[in-house]
C-alpha positions in Angstrom: 16.3 -6.4 -3.5 15.1 -9.2 -1.3 12.4 -11.6 -2.6 10.9 -11.6 0.9 8.1 -9.0 1.4 7.1 -9.8 4.9 9.1 -11.3 7.8 7.5 -12.1 11.1 10.2 -12.9 13.7 9.4 -14.4 17.1 6.1 -12.5 17.5 4.1 -13.0 20.6 0.8 -11.1 21.2 -0.8 -11.0 24.6 -4.0 -9.2 25.8 -4.7 -8.3 29.4 -7.9 -9.3 31.0 -7.9 -7.8 34.5 -4.6 -9.1 36.0 -4.5 -12.2 33.6 -2.4 -12.3 30.4 -4.1 -14.1 27.5 -1.6 -15.3 24.9 -3.1 -15.2 21.3 0.2 -15.7 19.3 3.3 -17.3 20.8 6.8 -17.0 19.3 5.4 -17.0 15.8 7.8 -16.7 12.8 6.7 -16.5 9.2 8.2 -15.5 5.9 6.0 -14.3 3.0 7.7 -13.9 -0.4 6.7 -11.2 -2.9 3.9 -12.4 -5.1 2.7 -15.0 -2.6 -1.0 -15.9 -2.1 -1.2 -17.3 1.4 -4.3 -18.7 3.1 -4.5 -18.7 6.9 -6.8 -21.3 8.4 -7.6 -22.4 11.9 -10.4 -22.5 14.5 -12.0 -19.4 16.0 -9.7 -17.9 18.6 -6.5 -19.3 17.0 -5.1 -15.8 16.3 -5.7 -15.5 12.5 -7.3 -12.0 12.6 -4.8 -10.9 15.2 -2.0 -11.8 12.9 -3.6 -10.0 10.0 -4.0 -6.9 12.2 -0.3 -7.1 13.2 0.7 -7.3 9.5 -1.4 -4.3 8.7 0.1 -2.3 11.6 -3.4 -1.9 13.1 -2.0 -3.6 16.3 1.5 -4.1 17.7 3.0 -7.3 19.0 3.9 -7.8 22.7 7.3 -9.2 21.6 9.1 -9.9 18.4 9.6 -8.0 15.1 7.6 -7.5 11.9 9.4 -6.3 8.7 7.5 -5.3 5.5 9.5 -4.4 2.4 12.7 -4.1 4.4 11.1 -1.7 6.9 10.6 -2.7 10.5 7.1 -1.6 11.5 7.2 -2.8 15.0 7.4 0.1 17.4 6.5 2.8 14.9 4.3 5.7 16.3 0.7 6.0 15.4 1.3 8.8 12.8 4.1 6.9 11.1 2.1 3.7 11.1 -0.9 5.4 9.5 1.2 7.0 6.8 2.9 3.6 6.2 -0.5 1.8 6.1 -1.9 4.2 3.6 0.9 3.5 1.1 1.7 -0.2 1.7 -1.4 -2.2 2.7 -4.9 -2.7 1.4 -7.5 -4.4 3.8 -10.5 -6.4 2.6 -13.2 -7.0 5.3 -15.8 -9.7 5.6 -18.6 -7.2 5.9 -17.3 -4.7 3.3 -17.1 -1.7 5.6 -18.5 0.6 2.9 -19.9 4.0 3.9 -23.7 3.9 3.0 -24.1 7.6 2.2 -21.1 7.5 -0.3 -21.3 6.2 -3.9 -19.0 3.3 -5.0 -16.7 5.9 -6.6 -16.5 8.0 -3.3 -15.9 4.9 -1.2 -13.0 3.8 -3.4 -11.6 7.4 -3.5 -11.4 7.6 0.3 -7.8 6.3 0.7 -6.6 8.7 -2.0 -7.9 11.7 0.0 -4.8 11.2 2.2 -2.4 11.6 -0.7 -1.2 14.6 -2.7 -2.9 13.4 -5.9 -5.0 16.0 -7.8 -8.7 15.5 -8.3 -8.1 14.4 -11.9 -5.4 11.9 -10.8 -7.7 10.5 -8.1 -10.4 10.0 -10.7 -8.0 8.1 -13.0 -6.9 5.8 -10.1 -10.5 5.2 -8.9 -11.9 4.4 -12.3 -8.9 2.0 -13.0 -9.6 0.2 -9.7 -13.3 -0.1 -10.4 -12.6 -1.3 -14.0 -10.3 -4.0 -12.6 -13.1 -5.4 -10.4 -15.7 -5.0 -13.2 -17.7 -2.2 -11.7 -16.8 0.9 -13.7 -20.5 1.1 -14.8 -21.6 1.2 -11.1 -19.4 4.1 -10.0 -22.5 6.3 -9.1 -24.4 3.6 -7.3 -24.7 3.6 -3.5 -24.0 0.4 -1.5 -27.7 -0.3 -1.0 -28.1 -0.4 -4.8 -25.5 -3.2 -5.1 -25.5 -6.9 -4.4 -23.3 -8.4 -1.6 -20.8 -9.6 -4.2 -20.7 -6.1 -5.9 -20.2 -4.5 -2.5 -17.2 -6.7 -1.8 -15.9 -5.8 -5.3 -16.1 -2.1 -4.3 -14.3 -3.0 -1.1 -11.5 -4.7 -3.1 -11.3 -1.7 -5.4 -10.9 0.5 -2.4 -8.1 -1.8 -1.1 -6.2 -1.7 -4.4 -6.7 1.9 -5.4 -3.4 3.0 -3.8 -1.5 0.1 -5.5 -0.5 -1.5 -2.2 2.4 -4.0 -1.8 0.3 -6.2 0.5 -3.4 -7.1 0.4 -4.9 -8.5 3.6 -8.3 -10.2 3.4 -10.2 -11.2 6.5 -12.8 -13.8 5.5 -13.6 -12.0 2.2 -16.2 -14.6 1.1 -17.7 -15.2 4.6 -20.9 -13.2 4.0 -21.4 -14.2 0.3 -23.5 -16.8 -1.5 -21.5 -19.6 -3.3 -21.6 -17.9 -6.8 -20.5 -14.5 -5.5 -17.8 -16.1 -3.4 -16.4 -17.9 -6.4 -16.3 -14.6 -8.3 -14.4 -12.9 -5.5 -11.9 -15.7 -5.2 -11.3 -15.6 -9.0 -10.7 -11.8 -8.7 -8.2 -12.3 -5.9 -6.4 -14.9 -8.0 -6.3 -12.5 -10.9 -4.9 -9.7 -8.6 -2.2 -12.2 -7.5 -1.3 -13.7 -10.9 -1.8 -10.8 -13.3 -1.0 -7.8 -11.0 1.5 -9.6 -8.8 -0.2 -8.6 -5.6 1.0 -10.4 -2.4 -2.1 -11.6 -0.6 -2.7 -12.9 2.9 -6.2 -14.3 3.3 -7.9 -15.5 6.5 -10.6 -18.1 5.8 -12.6 -20.9 7.3 -13.5 -22.3 3.9 -11.3 -25.0 2.4 -12.6 -24.2 -1.1 -11.3 -20.6 -0.6 -8.0 -21.8 0.8 -7.6 -24.0 -2.3 -7.4 -20.9 -4.5 -4.3 -19.7 -2.6 -0.7 -20.8 -3.5 -0.2 -22.3 -0.1 -2.1 -22.7 3.2 -0.9 -22.4 6.8 -2.9 -23.4 9.8 -2.9 -21.6 13.1 -3.5 -23.7 16.2 -3.5 -22.1 19.6 -1.3 -19.2 18.4 1.2 -21.4 16.6 1.7 -22.0 12.8 1.3 -25.5 11.4 2.1 -26.3 7.8 -0.9 -27.7 5.9 -0.7 -31.3 4.6 0.0 -31.4 0.9 
């Protein structure tokens, strides 16, 4: 079995604006080993979130190939991609994306509703995920009853509840105060080191990037290795 989890090969991503092509990523190649914790930095508009969406199968490249766990996801149909995403990736958003009318438990359970797990099995998975993020005692709380840091923990529990191979985090501390941000970064480090989760994190914050194993910079759609 290869030690490479993700391989991005010659990926270009263009968007059309009227009759003009806007190139966001250009001939980008990247290898992510299993167990890596990679931080992606770069100015706004450099293509960081676009790359994250491509890795998640939310978007498709204009050219090139993306392989995850020896499976080429480029060109898969929407149904196949949705099924693949539900098993393989967990996504952590800057603004949590929790559903206000659902409890923490119900928000975390959502990805499992697409599986064949029984109700009892779903409960076991949900409570384990909430326990990992330190919120098992907040299972019945609604998002409005939680702090920002706690909401992001619920978001992380939802991302890991299916035990994904790949965790993708888009500015996970961007909306948090300094203390909550430190706690979230410590949690991500624990997921990487203790649970061997492969993490790709987009961030503007050098302190956040310093928690990762390595940092790459995107400049105008091209990768630049960070200075040691």
